[in-house]
All heavy atoms as TSV, in Angstrom:
chain	resi	resn	atom	element	x	y	z
A	1	MET	N	N	12.916	-130.135	-140.766
A	1	MET	CA	C	11.873	-129.716	-139.848
A	1	MET	C	C	10.570	-129.581	-140.630
A	1	MET	O	O	10.490	-128.874	-141.622
A	1	MET	CB	C	12.274	-128.394	-139.198
A	1	MET	CG	C	11.186	-127.765	-138.383
A	1	MET	SD	S	11.647	-126.275	-137.502
A	1	MET	CE	C	12.038	-125.154	-138.792
A	2	ASN	N	N	9.550	-130.254	-140.175
A	2	ASN	CA	C	8.228	-130.149	-140.783
A	2	ASN	C	C	7.463	-129.030	-140.104
A	2	ASN	O	O	7.350	-128.992	-138.892
A	2	ASN	CB	C	7.454	-131.463	-140.615
A	2	ASN	CG	C	8.109	-132.596	-141.358
A	2	ASN	OD1	O	8.677	-132.396	-142.417
A	2	ASN	ND2	N	8.037	-133.784	-140.803
A	3	GLN	N	N	6.926	-128.123	-140.905
A	3	GLN	CA	C	6.153	-127.023	-140.352
A	3	GLN	C	C	4.671	-127.284	-140.540
A	3	GLN	O	O	4.269	-127.952	-141.484
A	3	GLN	CB	C	6.538	-125.700	-141.010
A	3	GLN	CG	C	7.932	-125.262	-140.655
A	3	GLN	CD	C	8.211	-123.846	-141.117
A	3	GLN	OE1	O	7.530	-123.316	-141.966
A	3	GLN	NE2	N	9.234	-123.250	-140.543
A	4	ILE	N	N	3.888	-126.750	-139.619
A	4	ILE	CA	C	2.434	-126.884	-139.683
A	4	ILE	C	C	1.826	-125.528	-139.350
A	4	ILE	O	O	2.325	-124.808	-138.488
A	4	ILE	CB	C	1.914	-127.967	-138.712
A	4	ILE	CG1	C	0.409	-128.112	-138.841
A	4	ILE	CG2	C	2.337	-127.683	-137.302
A	4	ILE	CD1	C	-0.165	-129.296	-138.115
A	5	THR	N	N	0.775	-125.163	-140.060
A	5	THR	CA	C	0.071	-123.914	-139.804
A	5	THR	C	C	-1.350	-124.241	-139.392
A	5	THR	O	O	-2.029	-125.022	-140.057
A	5	THR	CB	C	0.066	-123.008	-141.050
A	5	THR	OG1	O	1.424	-122.747	-141.430
A	5	THR	CG2	C	-0.638	-121.693	-140.776
A	6	VAL	N	N	-1.774	-123.659	-138.269
A	6	VAL	CA	C	-3.138	-123.855	-137.776
A	6	VAL	C	C	-3.767	-122.491	-137.548
A	6	VAL	O	O	-3.073	-121.496	-137.365
A	6	VAL	CB	C	-3.171	-124.686	-136.470
A	6	VAL	CG1	C	-2.633	-126.080	-136.694
A	6	VAL	CG2	C	-2.398	-123.998	-135.366
A	7	SER	N	N	-5.080	-122.442	-137.579
A	7	SER	CA	C	-5.761	-121.172	-137.322
A	7	SER	C	C	-6.279	-121.164	-135.892
A	7	SER	O	O	-6.662	-122.187	-135.341
A	7	SER	CB	C	-6.894	-120.952	-138.314
A	7	SER	OG	O	-7.839	-121.978	-138.214
A	8	SER	N	N	-6.252	-119.978	-135.294
A	8	SER	CA	C	-6.770	-119.791	-133.948
A	8	SER	C	C	-7.705	-118.592	-133.972
A	8	SER	O	O	-7.854	-117.925	-134.986
A	8	SER	CB	C	-5.622	-119.566	-132.961
A	8	SER	OG	O	-5.050	-118.294	-133.156
A	9	SER	N	N	-8.296	-118.288	-132.840
A	9	SER	CA	C	-9.192	-117.135	-132.781
A	9	SER	C	C	-8.427	-115.818	-132.924
A	9	SER	O	O	-9.016	-114.791	-133.237
A	9	SER	CB	C	-9.969	-117.144	-131.462
A	9	SER	OG	O	-9.073	-117.102	-130.372
A	10	CYS	N	N	-7.106	-115.850	-132.727
A	10	CYS	CA	C	-6.286	-114.637	-132.853
A	10	CYS	C	C	-5.695	-114.469	-134.242
A	10	CYS	O	O	-5.364	-113.379	-134.661
A	10	CYS	CB	C	-5.150	-114.671	-131.842
A	10	CYS	SG	S	-5.715	-114.721	-130.139
A	11	GLY	N	N	-5.536	-115.557	-134.960
A	11	GLY	CA	C	-4.934	-115.550	-136.289
A	11	GLY	C	C	-4.236	-116.878	-136.536
A	11	GLY	O	O	-4.252	-117.772	-135.692
A	12	ALA	N	N	-3.593	-117.004	-137.683
A	12	ALA	CA	C	-2.895	-118.241	-138.033
A	12	ALA	C	C	-1.515	-118.278	-137.390
A	12	ALA	O	O	-0.828	-117.262	-137.313
A	12	ALA	CB	C	-2.764	-118.362	-139.544
A	13	VAL	N	N	-1.109	-119.439	-136.889
A	13	VAL	CA	C	0.213	-119.623	-136.295
A	13	VAL	C	C	0.908	-120.798	-136.973
A	13	VAL	O	O	0.288	-121.795	-137.308
A	13	VAL	CB	C	0.147	-119.858	-134.764
A	13	VAL	CG1	C	-0.284	-118.619	-134.042
A	13	VAL	CG2	C	-0.762	-120.998	-134.416
A	14	THR	N	N	2.210	-120.631	-137.174
A	14	THR	CA	C	3.021	-121.673	-137.785
A	14	THR	C	C	3.950	-122.241	-136.737
A	14	THR	O	O	4.677	-121.498	-136.069
A	14	THR	CB	C	3.835	-121.119	-138.964
A	14	THR	OG1	O	2.932	-120.598	-139.941
A	14	THR	CG2	C	4.680	-122.199	-139.604
A	15	GLY	N	N	3.915	-123.547	-136.573
A	15	GLY	CA	C	4.777	-124.248	-135.623
A	15	GLY	C	C	5.552	-125.327	-136.346
A	15	GLY	O	O	5.654	-125.317	-137.572
A	16	ARG	N	N	6.064	-126.262	-135.587
A	16	ARG	CA	C	6.832	-127.349	-136.206
A	16	ARG	C	C	6.488	-128.684	-135.559
A	16	ARG	O	O	6.073	-128.747	-134.401
A	16	ARG	CB	C	8.313	-127.055	-136.111
A	16	ARG	CG	C	8.825	-126.932	-134.701
A	16	ARG	CD	C	10.272	-126.536	-134.683
A	16	ARG	NE	N	10.704	-126.354	-133.296
A	16	ARG	CZ	C	11.813	-125.778	-132.964
A	16	ARG	NH1	N	12.616	-125.325	-133.895
A	16	ARG	NH2	N	12.140	-125.657	-131.703
A	17	LEU	N	N	6.686	-129.725	-136.313
A	17	LEU	CA	C	6.465	-131.092	-135.848
A	17	LEU	C	C	7.816	-131.699	-135.523
A	17	LEU	O	O	8.722	-131.707	-136.355
A	17	LEU	CB	C	5.752	-131.916	-136.917
A	17	LEU	CG	C	5.552	-133.393	-136.614
A	17	LEU	CD1	C	4.669	-133.565	-135.386
A	17	LEU	CD2	C	4.953	-134.095	-137.810
A	18	THR	N	N	7.969	-132.177	-134.288
A	18	THR	CA	C	9.206	-132.833	-133.864
A	18	THR	C	C	8.892	-134.277	-133.494
A	18	THR	O	O	7.744	-134.713	-133.599
A	18	THR	CB	C	9.822	-132.111	-132.643
A	18	THR	OG1	O	8.958	-132.299	-131.521
A	18	THR	CG2	C	10.010	-130.627	-132.914
A	19	ASP	N	N	9.903	-134.992	-133.038
A	19	ASP	CA	C	9.691	-136.367	-132.579
A	19	ASP	C	C	8.784	-136.415	-131.357
A	19	ASP	O	O	8.196	-137.438	-131.059
A	19	ASP	CB	C	11.031	-137.031	-132.242
A	19	ASP	CG	C	11.887	-137.252	-133.481
A	19	ASP	OD1	O	11.318	-137.308	-134.597
A	19	ASP	OD2	O	13.115	-137.350	-133.336
A	20	TRP	N	N	8.670	-135.293	-130.613
A	20	TRP	CA	C	7.881	-135.230	-129.389
A	20	TRP	C	C	6.464	-134.757	-129.615
A	20	TRP	O	O	5.631	-134.836	-128.740
A	20	TRP	CB	C	8.565	-134.312	-128.383
A	20	TRP	CG	C	9.913	-134.806	-128.005
A	20	TRP	CD1	C	11.105	-134.421	-128.541
A	20	TRP	CD2	C	10.224	-135.810	-127.057
A	20	TRP	NE1	N	12.136	-135.111	-127.973
A	20	TRP	CE2	C	11.616	-135.983	-127.046
A	20	TRP	CE3	C	9.456	-136.592	-126.193
A	20	TRP	CZ2	C	12.257	-136.896	-126.220
A	20	TRP	CZ3	C	10.106	-137.490	-125.370
A	20	TRP	CH2	C	11.475	-137.642	-125.385
A	21	GLY	N	N	6.195	-134.180	-130.779
A	21	GLY	CA	C	4.860	-133.656	-131.070
A	21	GLY	C	C	4.956	-132.293	-131.727
A	21	GLY	O	O	5.997	-131.910	-132.245
A	22	TYR	N	N	3.879	-131.554	-131.677
A	22	TYR	CA	C	3.847	-130.221	-132.266
A	22	TYR	C	C	4.385	-129.201	-131.279
A	22	TYR	O	O	4.113	-129.269	-130.089
A	22	TYR	CB	C	2.416	-129.840	-132.653
A	22	TYR	CG	C	1.840	-130.723	-133.722
A	22	TYR	CD1	C	0.887	-131.681	-133.412
A	22	TYR	CD2	C	2.256	-130.611	-135.041
A	22	TYR	CE1	C	0.361	-132.510	-134.379
A	22	TYR	CE2	C	1.727	-131.429	-136.024
A	22	TYR	CZ	C	0.787	-132.374	-135.694
A	22	TYR	OH	O	0.273	-133.186	-136.669
A	23	GLU	N	N	5.159	-128.223	-131.776
A	23	GLU	CA	C	5.722	-127.172	-130.943
A	23	GLU	C	C	5.327	-125.808	-131.503
A	23	GLU	O	O	5.485	-125.551	-132.699
A	23	GLU	CB	C	7.251	-127.254	-130.902
A	23	GLU	CG	C	7.777	-128.488	-130.272
A	23	GLU	CD	C	9.292	-128.540	-130.247
A	23	GLU	OE1	O	9.936	-127.830	-131.048
A	23	GLU	OE2	O	9.833	-129.296	-129.431
A	24	PHE	N	N	4.808	-124.955	-130.632
A	24	PHE	CA	C	4.472	-123.571	-130.962
A	24	PHE	C	C	5.062	-122.701	-129.861
A	24	PHE	O	O	4.719	-122.853	-128.699
A	24	PHE	CB	C	2.956	-123.365	-131.029
A	24	PHE	CG	C	2.296	-124.148	-132.123
A	24	PHE	CD1	C	1.823	-125.423	-131.887
A	24	PHE	CD2	C	2.146	-123.604	-133.381
A	24	PHE	CE1	C	1.211	-126.153	-132.882
A	24	PHE	CE2	C	1.527	-124.322	-134.395
A	24	PHE	CZ	C	1.065	-125.596	-134.148
A	25	PHE	N	N	5.968	-121.789	-130.200
A	25	PHE	CA	C	6.659	-120.950	-129.220
A	25	PHE	C	C	6.300	-119.482	-129.436
A	25	PHE	O	O	6.130	-119.027	-130.561
A	25	PHE	CB	C	8.175	-121.086	-129.356
A	25	PHE	CG	C	8.677	-122.475	-129.101
A	25	PHE	CD1	C	9.124	-123.266	-130.140
A	25	PHE	CD2	C	8.706	-122.994	-127.826
A	25	PHE	CE1	C	9.603	-124.541	-129.910
A	25	PHE	CE2	C	9.184	-124.268	-127.581
A	25	PHE	CZ	C	9.633	-125.048	-128.624
A	26	GLY	N	N	6.253	-118.734	-128.358
A	26	GLY	CA	C	6.116	-117.284	-128.443
A	26	GLY	C	C	4.772	-116.786	-128.933
A	26	GLY	O	O	4.691	-115.724	-129.536
A	27	ILE	N	N	3.703	-117.503	-128.669
A	27	ILE	CA	C	2.375	-117.052	-129.092
A	27	ILE	C	C	1.880	-115.999	-128.109
A	27	ILE	O	O	1.762	-116.268	-126.921
A	27	ILE	CB	C	1.373	-118.226	-129.143
A	27	ILE	CG1	C	1.847	-119.283	-130.127
A	27	ILE	CG2	C	-0.012	-117.721	-129.511
A	27	ILE	CD1	C	1.005	-120.538	-130.127
A	28	PRO	N	N	1.605	-114.790	-128.574
A	28	PRO	CA	C	1.084	-113.762	-127.651
A	28	PRO	C	C	-0.393	-114.009	-127.361
A	28	PRO	O	O	-1.187	-114.172	-128.272
A	28	PRO	CB	C	1.284	-112.451	-128.415
A	28	PRO	CG	C	1.279	-112.843	-129.842
A	28	PRO	CD	C	1.821	-114.249	-129.902
A	29	TYR	N	N	-0.755	-114.067	-126.103
A	29	TYR	CA	C	-2.142	-114.340	-125.716
A	29	TYR	C	C	-2.890	-113.098	-125.277
A	29	TYR	O	O	-4.105	-113.075	-125.285
A	29	TYR	CB	C	-2.182	-115.374	-124.585
A	29	TYR	CG	C	-1.736	-116.725	-125.043
A	29	TYR	CD1	C	-0.450	-117.177	-124.787
A	29	TYR	CD2	C	-2.589	-117.544	-125.747
A	29	TYR	CE1	C	-0.035	-118.419	-125.222
A	29	TYR	CE2	C	-2.190	-118.781	-126.183
A	29	TYR	CZ	C	-0.901	-119.219	-125.913
A	29	TYR	OH	O	-0.499	-120.438	-126.348
A	30	GLY	N	N	-2.182	-112.061	-124.870
A	30	GLY	CA	C	-2.843	-110.851	-124.416
A	30	GLY	C	C	-1.861	-109.709	-124.326
A	30	GLY	O	O	-0.656	-109.894	-124.305
A	31	ARG	N	N	-2.398	-108.519	-124.297
A	31	ARG	CA	C	-1.586	-107.311	-124.159
A	31	ARG	C	C	-2.253	-106.446	-123.113
A	31	ARG	O	O	-3.471	-106.275	-123.128
A	31	ARG	CB	C	-1.528	-106.578	-125.483
A	31	ARG	CG	C	-0.769	-105.285	-125.438
A	31	ARG	CD	C	-0.655	-104.717	-126.811
A	31	ARG	NE	N	0.004	-105.711	-127.639
A	31	ARG	CZ	C	1.112	-105.509	-128.334
A	31	ARG	NH1	N	1.644	-104.333	-128.336
A	31	ARG	NH2	N	1.653	-106.456	-129.041
A	32	ALA	N	N	-1.461	-105.915	-122.200
A	32	ALA	CA	C	-2.037	-105.083	-121.131
A	32	ALA	C	C	-1.172	-103.863	-120.901
A	32	ALA	O	O	0.049	-103.948	-120.907
A	32	ALA	CB	C	-2.164	-105.878	-119.844
A	33	GLU	N	N	-1.816	-102.755	-120.701
A	33	GLU	CA	C	-1.124	-101.564	-120.245
A	33	GLU	C	C	-0.936	-101.725	-118.741
A	33	GLU	O	O	-1.611	-102.533	-118.101
A	33	GLU	CB	C	-1.948	-100.316	-120.559
A	33	GLU	CG	C	-2.206	-100.105	-122.044
A	33	GLU	CD	C	-0.938	-99.906	-122.846
A	33	GLU	OE1	O	-0.005	-99.251	-122.336
A	33	GLU	OE2	O	-0.866	-100.404	-123.969
A	34	ARG	N	N	-0.093	-100.957	-118.164
A	34	ARG	CA	C	0.184	-101.087	-116.744
A	34	ARG	C	C	-1.083	-100.867	-115.921
A	34	ARG	O	O	-1.803	-99.892	-116.116
A	34	ARG	CB	C	1.250	-100.072	-116.343
A	34	ARG	CG	C	1.762	-100.305	-114.970
A	34	ARG	CD	C	2.961	-99.457	-114.700
A	34	ARG	NE	N	3.437	-99.751	-113.366
A	34	ARG	CZ	C	4.420	-99.137	-112.796
A	34	ARG	NH1	N	5.041	-98.182	-113.429
A	34	ARG	NH2	N	4.795	-99.463	-111.583
A	35	PHE	N	N	-1.371	-101.755	-115.005
A	35	PHE	CA	C	-2.513	-101.722	-114.094
A	35	PHE	C	C	-3.863	-101.848	-114.816
A	35	PHE	O	O	-4.888	-101.451	-114.281
A	35	PHE	CB	C	-2.509	-100.454	-113.229
A	35	PHE	CG	C	-1.250	-100.285	-112.448
A	35	PHE	CD1	C	-0.433	-99.202	-112.681
A	35	PHE	CD2	C	-0.872	-101.216	-111.499
A	35	PHE	CE1	C	0.748	-99.038	-111.963
A	35	PHE	CE2	C	0.297	-101.065	-110.784
A	35	PHE	CZ	C	1.107	-99.969	-111.016
A	36	CYS	N	N	-3.878	-102.370	-116.010
A	36	CYS	CA	C	-5.121	-102.572	-116.766
A	36	CYS	C	C	-5.292	-104.059	-117.063
A	36	CYS	O	O	-4.313	-104.791	-117.151
A	36	CYS	CB	C	-5.091	-101.802	-118.080
A	36	CYS	SG	S	-5.033	-100.028	-117.865
A	37	PRO	N	N	-6.521	-104.518	-117.218
A	37	PRO	CA	C	-6.724	-105.922	-117.570
A	37	PRO	C	C	-6.228	-106.190	-118.993
A	37	PRO	O	O	-6.220	-105.289	-119.838
A	37	PRO	CB	C	-8.242	-106.103	-117.460
A	37	PRO	CG	C	-8.811	-104.739	-117.583
A	37	PRO	CD	C	-7.789	-103.803	-117.055
A	38	PRO	N	N	-5.803	-107.414	-119.268
A	38	PRO	CA	C	-5.303	-107.736	-120.604
A	38	PRO	C	C	-6.410	-107.720	-121.655
A	38	PRO	O	O	-7.562	-107.990	-121.367
A	38	PRO	CB	C	-4.716	-109.135	-120.443
A	38	PRO	CG	C	-5.373	-109.692	-119.245
A	38	PRO	CD	C	-5.722	-108.540	-118.364
A	39	ARG	N	N	-6.009	-107.384	-122.871
A	39	ARG	CA	C	-6.904	-107.424	-124.026
A	39	ARG	C	C	-6.382	-108.494	-124.981
A	39	ARG	O	O	-5.170	-108.722	-125.069
A	39	ARG	CB	C	-6.908	-106.072	-124.733
A	39	ARG	CG	C	-7.476	-104.943	-123.885
A	39	ARG	CD	C	-7.500	-103.649	-124.690
A	39	ARG	NE	N	-6.250	-103.422	-125.397
A	39	ARG	CZ	C	-5.323	-102.529	-125.040
A	39	ARG	NH1	N	-5.509	-101.779	-123.989
A	39	ARG	NH2	N	-4.219	-102.388	-125.733
A	40	PRO	N	N	-7.269	-109.145	-125.713
A	40	PRO	CA	C	-6.818	-110.152	-126.678
A	40	PRO	C	C	-5.934	-109.530	-127.762
A	40	PRO	O	O	-6.070	-108.362	-128.099
A	40	PRO	CB	C	-8.109	-110.685	-127.288
A	40	PRO	CG	C	-9.191	-110.264	-126.365
A	40	PRO	CD	C	-8.719	-109.037	-125.668
A	41	VAL	N	N	-5.024	-110.325	-128.270
A	41	VAL	CA	C	-4.141	-109.903	-129.354
A	41	VAL	C	C	-4.582	-110.615	-130.625
A	41	VAL	O	O	-4.846	-111.819	-130.605
A	41	VAL	CB	C	-2.677	-110.278	-129.031
A	41	VAL	CG1	C	-1.760	-109.957	-130.184
A	41	VAL	CG2	C	-2.221	-109.571	-127.781
A	42	THR	N	N	-4.675	-109.894	-131.715
A	42	THR	CA	C	-4.971	-110.499	-133.015
A	42	THR	C	C	-3.939	-110.018	-134.023
A	42	THR	O	O	-3.273	-109.008	-133.813
A	42	THR	CB	C	-6.382	-110.126	-133.506
A	42	THR	OG1	O	-6.472	-108.711	-133.613
A	42	THR	CG2	C	-7.458	-110.628	-132.556
A	43	TRP	N	N	-3.782	-110.741	-135.114
A	43	TRP	CA	C	-2.851	-110.368	-136.165
A	43	TRP	C	C	-3.381	-110.838	-137.508
A	43	TRP	O	O	-4.212	-111.745	-137.590
A	43	TRP	CB	C	-1.458	-110.946	-135.910
A	43	TRP	CG	C	-1.460	-112.422	-135.702
A	43	TRP	CD1	C	-1.401	-113.391	-136.665
A	43	TRP	CD2	C	-1.541	-113.116	-134.467
A	43	TRP	NE1	N	-1.433	-114.647	-136.099
A	43	TRP	CE2	C	-1.522	-114.494	-134.743
A	43	TRP	CE3	C	-1.627	-112.711	-133.144
A	43	TRP	CZ2	C	-1.584	-115.463	-133.758
A	43	TRP	CZ3	C	-1.680	-113.689	-132.174
A	43	TRP	CH2	C	-1.655	-115.037	-132.465
A	44	ALA	N	N	-2.909	-110.199	-138.560
A	44	ALA	CA	C	-3.266	-110.585	-139.926
A	44	ALA	C	C	-2.162	-111.471	-140.488
A	44	ALA	O	O	-0.990	-111.318	-140.141
A	44	ALA	CB	C	-3.432	-109.338	-140.791
A	45	GLY	N	N	-2.516	-112.411	-141.307
A	45	GLY	CA	C	-1.523	-113.315	-141.882
A	45	GLY	C	C	-1.104	-114.387	-140.904
A	45	GLY	O	O	-1.779	-114.657	-139.919
A	46	GLU	N	N	0.040	-115.012	-141.177
A	46	GLU	CA	C	0.559	-116.083	-140.323
A	46	GLU	C	C	1.620	-115.539	-139.386
A	46	GLU	O	O	2.447	-114.724	-139.773
A	46	GLU	CB	C	1.184	-117.185	-141.179
A	46	GLU	CG	C	0.209	-117.929	-142.040
A	46	GLU	CD	C	0.892	-118.982	-142.884
A	46	GLU	OE1	O	2.080	-119.292	-142.650
A	46	GLU	OE2	O	0.242	-119.495	-143.801
A	47	LYS	N	N	1.610	-116.011	-138.154
A	47	LYS	CA	C	2.634	-115.642	-137.168
A	47	LYS	C	C	3.560	-116.841	-137.012
A	47	LYS	O	O	3.131	-117.943	-136.691
A	47	LYS	CB	C	1.996	-115.285	-135.830
A	47	LYS	CG	C	2.992	-114.804	-134.811
A	47	LYS	CD	C	2.238	-114.134	-133.703
A	47	LYS	CE	C	2.938	-113.014	-133.062
A	47	LYS	NZ	N	3.584	-112.041	-133.865
A	48	LYS	N	N	4.849	-116.625	-137.266
A	48	LYS	CA	C	5.844	-117.698	-137.149
A	48	LYS	C	C	6.126	-117.949	-135.674
A	48	LYS	O	O	6.618	-117.058	-134.970
A	48	LYS	CB	C	7.125	-117.309	-137.872
A	48	LYS	CG	C	8.166	-118.381	-137.863
A	48	LYS	CD	C	9.404	-117.961	-138.616
A	48	LYS	CE	C	10.458	-119.037	-138.495
A	48	LYS	NZ	N	11.713	-118.608	-139.110
A	49	CYS	N	N	5.814	-119.126	-135.189
A	49	CYS	CA	C	5.980	-119.478	-133.773
A	49	CYS	C	C	6.879	-120.702	-133.635
A	49	CYS	O	O	6.557	-121.652	-132.938
A	49	CYS	CB	C	4.616	-119.721	-133.133
A	49	CYS	SG	S	3.571	-118.282	-133.153
A	50	THR	N	N	8.018	-120.673	-134.317
A	50	THR	CA	C	8.938	-121.803	-134.284
A	50	THR	C	C	10.133	-121.555	-133.368
A	50	THR	O	O	10.977	-122.420	-133.207
A	50	THR	CB	C	9.450	-122.117	-135.704
A	50	THR	OG1	O	10.026	-120.938	-136.262
A	50	THR	CG2	C	8.312	-122.584	-136.594
A	51	GLU	N	N	10.210	-120.361	-132.763
A	51	GLU	CA	C	11.288	-120.033	-131.828
A	51	GLU	C	C	10.697	-119.369	-130.595
A	51	GLU	O	O	9.603	-118.816	-130.644
A	51	GLU	CB	C	12.291	-119.086	-132.489
A	51	GLU	CG	C	12.966	-119.681	-133.710
A	51	GLU	CD	C	13.892	-118.691	-134.395
A	51	GLU	OE1	O	14.048	-117.567	-133.880
A	51	GLU	OE2	O	14.441	-119.053	-135.429
A	52	TYR	N	N	11.443	-119.392	-129.504
A	52	TYR	CA	C	10.978	-118.742	-128.280
A	52	TYR	C	C	10.815	-117.249	-128.508
A	52	TYR	O	O	11.587	-116.632	-129.244
A	52	TYR	CB	C	11.952	-118.967	-127.124
A	52	TYR	CG	C	11.922	-120.379	-126.586
A	52	TYR	CD1	C	12.947	-121.269	-126.843
A	52	TYR	CD2	C	10.850	-120.798	-125.821
A	52	TYR	CE1	C	12.908	-122.560	-126.346
A	52	TYR	CE2	C	10.805	-122.094	-125.316
A	52	TYR	CZ	C	11.836	-122.963	-125.588
A	52	TYR	OH	O	11.786	-124.228	-125.100
A	53	GLY	N	N	9.831	-116.647	-127.838
A	53	GLY	CA	C	9.610	-115.213	-127.919
A	53	GLY	C	C	10.474	-114.475	-126.918
A	53	GLY	O	O	11.317	-115.058	-126.229
A	54	ALA	N	N	10.264	-113.181	-126.829
A	54	ALA	CA	C	11.032	-112.349	-125.912
A	54	ALA	C	C	10.677	-112.686	-124.462
A	54	ALA	O	O	9.546	-113.046	-124.153
A	54	ALA	CB	C	10.740	-110.881	-126.180
A	55	CYS	N	N	11.641	-112.560	-123.580
A	55	CYS	CA	C	11.423	-112.779	-122.149
A	55	CYS	C	C	10.861	-111.523	-121.520
A	55	CYS	O	O	11.073	-110.423	-122.018
A	55	CYS	CB	C	12.741	-113.131	-121.458
A	55	CYS	SG	S	13.418	-114.696	-121.982
A	56	SER	N	N	10.177	-111.695	-120.408
A	56	SER	CA	C	9.674	-110.527	-119.697
A	56	SER	C	C	10.841	-109.760	-119.080
A	56	SER	O	O	11.885	-110.324	-118.770
A	56	SER	CB	C	8.680	-110.939	-118.621
A	56	SER	OG	O	9.326	-111.748	-117.674
A	57	ARG	N	N	10.648	-108.494	-118.912
A	57	ARG	CA	C	11.693	-107.635	-118.371
A	57	ARG	C	C	11.891	-107.927	-116.890
A	57	ARG	O	O	10.939	-108.093	-116.141
A	57	ARG	CB	C	11.290	-106.184	-118.571
A	57	ARG	CG	C	12.340	-105.225	-118.216
A	57	ARG	CD	C	11.915	-103.839	-118.614
A	57	ARG	NE	N	12.949	-102.906	-118.236
A	57	ARG	CZ	C	12.846	-101.621	-118.380
A	57	ARG	NH1	N	11.764	-101.103	-118.894
A	57	ARG	NH2	N	13.826	-100.838	-118.020
A	58	THR	N	N	13.141	-107.965	-116.477
A	58	THR	CA	C	13.486	-108.231	-115.092
A	58	THR	C	C	14.232	-107.029	-114.522
A	58	THR	O	O	15.111	-106.482	-115.165
A	58	THR	CB	C	14.384	-109.482	-114.980
A	58	THR	OG1	O	13.699	-110.579	-115.549
A	58	THR	CG2	C	14.723	-109.794	-113.532
A	59	PHE	N	N	13.873	-106.621	-113.340
A	59	PHE	CA	C	14.546	-105.511	-112.687
A	59	PHE	C	C	15.566	-106.085	-111.707
A	59	PHE	O	O	15.211	-106.513	-110.617
A	59	PHE	CB	C	13.529	-104.626	-111.962
A	59	PHE	CG	C	12.592	-103.945	-112.909
A	59	PHE	CD1	C	11.332	-104.464	-113.144
A	59	PHE	CD2	C	12.980	-102.812	-113.592
A	59	PHE	CE1	C	10.466	-103.847	-114.024
A	59	PHE	CE2	C	12.134	-102.189	-114.478
A	59	PHE	CZ	C	10.871	-102.695	-114.696
A	60	TRP	N	N	16.815	-106.090	-112.093
A	60	TRP	CA	C	17.874	-106.623	-111.239
A	60	TRP	C	C	18.156	-105.664	-110.092
A	60	TRP	O	O	18.121	-104.467	-110.246
A	60	TRP	CB	C	19.145	-106.852	-112.053
A	60	TRP	CG	C	18.947	-107.898	-113.084
A	60	TRP	CD1	C	18.746	-107.704	-114.410
A	60	TRP	CD2	C	18.879	-109.299	-112.878
A	60	TRP	NE1	N	18.560	-108.889	-115.047
A	60	TRP	CE2	C	18.635	-109.897	-114.132
A	60	TRP	CE3	C	18.989	-110.117	-111.761
A	60	TRP	CZ2	C	18.516	-111.266	-114.290
A	60	TRP	CZ3	C	18.876	-111.486	-111.936
A	60	TRP	CH2	C	18.647	-112.038	-113.184
A	61	GLY	N	N	18.409	-106.192	-108.934
A	61	GLY	CA	C	18.770	-105.381	-107.784
A	61	GLY	C	C	17.583	-104.964	-106.941
A	61	GLY	O	O	17.756	-104.338	-105.910
A	62	TYR	N	N	16.378	-105.297	-107.348
A	62	TYR	CA	C	15.207	-104.941	-106.554
A	62	TYR	C	C	14.854	-106.089	-105.646
A	62	TYR	O	O	14.804	-107.235	-106.062
A	62	TYR	CB	C	14.016	-104.619	-107.473
A	62	TYR	CG	C	12.734	-104.451	-106.703
A	62	TYR	CD1	C	12.496	-103.294	-105.969
A	62	TYR	CD2	C	11.770	-105.442	-106.686
A	62	TYR	CE1	C	11.336	-103.134	-105.241
A	62	TYR	CE2	C	10.604	-105.294	-105.979
A	62	TYR	CZ	C	10.383	-104.144	-105.257
A	62	TYR	OH	O	9.223	-103.984	-104.544
A	63	SER	N	N	14.606	-105.789	-104.405
A	63	SER	CA	C	14.190	-106.786	-103.443
A	63	SER	C	C	12.924	-106.294	-102.743
A	63	SER	O	O	12.930	-105.191	-102.191
A	63	SER	CB	C	15.297	-107.028	-102.407
A	63	SER	OG	O	14.850	-107.951	-101.442
A	64	PRO	N	N	11.828	-107.064	-102.772
A	64	PRO	CA	C	10.575	-106.613	-102.162
A	64	PRO	C	C	10.710	-106.238	-100.693
A	64	PRO	O	O	10.036	-105.353	-100.213
A	64	PRO	CB	C	9.631	-107.808	-102.321
A	64	PRO	CG	C	10.213	-108.604	-103.421
A	64	PRO	CD	C	11.686	-108.377	-103.387
A	65	GLY	N	N	11.600	-106.864	-99.959
A	65	GLY	CA	C	11.767	-106.556	-98.539
A	65	GLY	C	C	12.707	-105.396	-98.272
A	65	GLY	O	O	12.992	-105.080	-97.132
A	66	GLY	N	N	13.241	-104.788	-99.338
A	66	GLY	CA	C	14.159	-103.667	-99.170
A	66	GLY	C	C	15.607	-104.102	-99.006
A	66	GLY	O	O	16.505	-103.291	-98.868
A	67	ARG	N	N	15.868	-105.406	-99.033
A	67	ARG	CA	C	17.233	-105.915	-98.910
A	67	ARG	C	C	17.722	-106.314	-100.287
A	67	ARG	O	O	17.075	-107.047	-100.998
A	67	ARG	CB	C	17.263	-107.123	-97.986
A	67	ARG	CG	C	16.968	-106.764	-96.559
A	67	ARG	CD	C	16.775	-108.007	-95.754
A	67	ARG	NE	N	15.332	-108.347	-95.897
A	67	ARG	CZ	C	14.790	-109.471	-95.519
A	67	ARG	NH1	N	15.514	-110.391	-94.989
A	67	ARG	NH2	N	13.509	-109.665	-95.641
A	68	ASN	N	N	18.869	-105.841	-100.678
A	68	ASN	CA	C	19.458	-106.202	-101.982
A	68	ASN	C	C	20.510	-107.257	-101.829
A	68	ASN	O	O	21.148	-107.436	-100.892
A	68	ASN	CB	C	20.064	-104.970	-102.653
A	68	ASN	CG	C	18.972	-104.034	-103.122
A	68	ASN	OD1	O	17.892	-104.476	-103.453
A	68	ASN	ND2	N	19.275	-102.755	-103.149
C-alpha cells in the first residue's frame, strides 16, 4: 500500500493510493455541540485517514411517528 500525506486547512492527512485513486477515510470536517452550528476541526501533526472512522450513533427502537 502506497501512502500519501497532503496538507489541508485543518492539518495534514495521510491516505493511500489504490488502483482506483487516492483514498482518505474518516476525516473530521466539523464538531458541533447539540443544537449549535458546527465549528471547524483542526489538529497538530498528521492524521491517519487510511481506515473508516466511527459511525454516528443510532437510537434503535425509536420511530418518529410513535410506532416501533
